[in-house]
C-alpha positions in Angstrom: -31.8 -38.1 -16.3 -28.4 -37.4 -14.8 -26.2 -40.2 -13.7 -24.7 -40.4 -10.3 -21.3 -39.4 -11.8 -22.8 -36.2 -13.3 -24.8 -35.4 -10.1 -21.6 -35.7 -8.1 -19.8 -33.3 -10.4 -22.7 -30.8 -10.2 -22.9 -31.0 -6.4 -19.1 -30.5 -6.1 -19.2 -27.5 -8.5 -22.0 -25.9 -6.4 -20.1 -26.6 -3.2 -16.8 -25.2 -4.5 -18.4 -22.1 -6.0 -20.5 -21.5 -2.8 -17.5 -21.8 -0.5 -15.5 -19.5 -2.8 -18.2 -16.8 -2.6 -18.3 -16.9 1.2 -14.6 -16.0 1.2 -14.8 -13.6 -1.8 -17.4 -11.3 -0.4 -15.5 -10.0 2.6 -12.2 -10.0 0.8 -13.7 -8.3 -2.2 -15.4 -5.6 -0.1 -12.2 -4.9 1.9 -10.0 -4.6 -1.2 -12.5 -2.5 -3.1 -12.8 -0.2 -0.1 -9.0 0.2 0.0 -8.7 0.9 -3.7 -11.6 3.3 -3.7 -11.2 5.2 -0.5 -7.5 5.1 0.3 -4.4 6.6 -1.2 -1.1 4.9 -0.4 2.2 4.0 -1.9 1.9 0.9 -4.1 -1.8 1.3 -4.7 -1.4 0.8 -8.5 0.7 -2.3 -7.8 -2.0 -3.8 -5.6 -4.6 -3.0 -8.2 -2.5 -4.7 -10.9 -2.0 -7.8 -8.8 -5.7 -8.1 -8.1 -6.6 -7.9 -11.8 -3.6 -10.0 -13.0 -5.7 -13.2 -13.2 -7.8 -11.6 -15.9 -4.9 -11.6 -18.3 -2.8 -14.5 -17.1 -3.5 -17.9 -18.7 -5.4 -20.0 -16.2 -2.8 -22.8 -16.4 -0.2 -20.3 -15.2 -2.3 -19.5 -12.2 -2.7 -23.2 -11.4 1.0 -23.8 -11.7 1.8 -20.8 -9.4 -0.8 -22.2 -6.9 0.8 -25.6 -7.1 4.3 -24.4 -6.3 3.1 -22.1 -3.5 0.1 -23.8 -2.0 1.0 -27.4 -2.7 2.0 -29.8 0.1 5.7 -28.9 -0.5 5.0 -25.2 -1.4 6.4 -22.5 0.8 2.8 -21.5 1.9 1.1 -24.9 1.6 3.8 -26.7 3.7 3.5 -24.1 6.5 -0.3 -24.5 6.5 -0.1 -28.3 6.4 2.4 -28.5 9.3 0.3 -26.0 11.3 -3.3 -27.4 10.6 -2.9 -30.6 8.7 -4.9 -29.1 5.9 -3.7 -29.7 2.3 -4.9 -27.7 -0.7 -3.3 -29.6 -3.6 -5.4 -32.4 -5.1 -8.3 -31.4 -2.8 -11.6 -29.6 -3.2 -10.2 -26.9 -0.9 -7.6 -26.2 -3.6 -10.4 -25.9 -6.1 -11.9 -23.2 -3.9 -8.6 -21.3 -3.7 -8.3 -21.5 -7.5 -11.8 -20.1 -7.9 -11.2 -17.3 -5.4 -8.1 -16.2 -7.3 -9.6 -16.2 -10.8 -12.9 -14.6 -9.6 -11.5 -11.9 -7.3 -11.0 -9.3 -10.0 -14.7 -9.5 -11.0 -15.8 -9.1 -7.4 -13.4 -6.3 -6.6 -14.2 -4.4 -9.8 -18.0 -4.6 -9.4 -17.8 -3.4 -5.8 -15.2 -0.7 -6.4 -17.3 0.8 -9.2 -20.2 1.1 -6.8 -18.1 2.6 -4.1 -16.6 5.2 -6.6 -20.2 6.3 -7.3 -21.2 6.9 -3.7 -21.6 10.6 -2.9 -18.7 11.5 -0.7 -20.7 14.3 0.8 -22.9 11.8 2.6 -19.8 10.2 4.2 -18.3 13.5 5.0 -21.5 14.7 6.7 -21.6 11.6 8.8 -18.0 12.2 9.9 -18.8 15.8 10.9 -21.6 14.5 13.1 -19.0 12.4 15.0 -19.4 9.0 13.3 -16.3 6.9 13.2 -14.9 5.6 9.9 -16.1 2.1 10.7 -19.6 3.3 11.5 -19.7 5.4 8.3 -18.7 2.3 6.3 -21.4 0.0 7.8 -24.2 2.6 7.9 -23.7 4.5 4.7 -21.1 3.1 2.3 -21.9 -0.6 2.5 -25.7 -0.2 2.1 -25.2 2.0 -0.9 -22.9 -0.5 -2.6 -25.1 -3.6 -2.1 -26.0 -3.7 -5.8 -22.3 -3.8 -6.7 -21.8 -6.6 -4.1 -24.7 -8.5 -5.6 -23.4 -8.1 -9.2 -19.9 -9.1 -8.1 -21.2 -12.1 -6.2 -23.2 -13.5 -9.1 -20.5 -12.9 -11.7 -17.9 -14.5 -9.4 -20.3 -17.5 -8.7 -20.8 -18.0 -12.5 -17.0 -17.7 -13.1 -16.3 -20.2 -10.3 -18.7 -22.7 -11.8 -16.8 -22.4 -15.1 -13.3 -22.5 -13.8 -11.1 -25.1 -15.5 -7.5 -24.3 -16.3 -6.3 -23.2 -12.9 -8.3 -26.0 -11.2 -7.0 -28.9 -13.3 -3.4 -27.6 -13.0 -3.5 -27.2 -9.2 -5.8 -30.0 -8.0 -6.0 -32.4 -10.9 -9.2 -34.1 -12.1 -10.2 -36.5 -9.3 -13.8 -37.8 -9.4 -15.7 -37.0 -6.2 -12.9 -34.8 -4.9 -11.9 -32.1 -7.4 -13.9 -33.0 -10.5 -16.3 -30.1 -11.1 -18.6 -29.7 -14.1 -15.9 -28.4 -16.5 -13.5 -31.2 -15.6 -16.2 -33.8 -16.0 -17.1 -32.4 -19.4 -13.4 -32.6 -20.3 -13.5 -36.3 -19.4 -16.6 -36.9 -21.4 -15.2 -35.1 -24.5 -12.2 -37.5 -24.4 -14.4 -40.6 -24.0 -15.9 -42.0 -27.2 -19.7 -42.2 -27.1 -20.0 -39.8 -24.1 -21.2 -36.8 -26.2 -24.7 -36.9 -24.7 -23.4 -36.7 -21.2 -21.1 -33.7 -22.1 -24.1 -32.0 -23.7 -26.2 -32.5 -20.5 -23.5 -30.9 -18.4 -23.1 -28.1 -20.9 -26.8 -27.3 -20.8 -26.8 -27.4 -17.0 -23.8 -24.9 -16.9 -25.6 -22.6 -19.2 -28.8 -22.7 -17.2 -27.1 -22.1 -13.9 -25.0 -19.2 -15.2 -28.0 -17.6 -16.9 -30.1 -18.0 -13.7 -27.4 -16.4 -11.7 -27.1 -13.4 -14.0 -30.9 -13.0 -14.2 -31.2 -13.2 -10.4 -28.5 -10.6 -10.0 -30.2 -8.2 -12.4 -33.6 -8.6 -10.7 -32.1 -8.2 -7.3 -30.1 -5.2 -8.4 -33.3 -3.5 -9.8 -35.1 -4.2 -6.5 -32.2 -2.8 -4.4 -32.0 0.3 -6.7 -35.6 1.0 -6.1 -35.2 0.6 -2.4 -32.2 3.0 -2.4 -34.0 5.4 -4.7 -31.6 5.0 -7.6 -32.8 5.2 -11.1 -32.2 2.0 -13.0 
């Protein structure tokens, strides 16, 4: 049986990952569309910035978030003065950290799907008088749903496992910022708490595997609906 301490960490992890996904989907779709369908000066720079979290040490990401989004950061101070919302040492900051580290996975999955969409379908719709926005919502977006699903599940699993950027930015506060990885870190440093660490480890594995299995099943179902061989 899980203790209240472990349940609290599990609930917070699901909350942080869930809120991060709500923001990641529209941001990821928009950025993937820009990178896939548009040509503009600085496109390669934008692409590099989006994928930078894949190669940066997570602690570096957390530090950059702390000096920019913290209470005294140039962005965080402006937001706090305007809305009274603080990201540092708060679960909201954990959400921001998850968004940053998971964004490359979301964008890449969706962009690959967009790149595979037959442009003749979009061009035909435009010749029939459909606006760019209508083409996107009626043709492009439905065809890239499998990519959105894959990106969502990968980003969700990545958010559940986020550690370095989170602990650097929002610390390890039980009930506020202590997600499953941070709780496991505490248990590993506590003599005699190996069983609790193992329980959280198993829970993380089960949730991640379930997310990937669900994504694969949903992808196959969507591919059949769209008439795509899978």
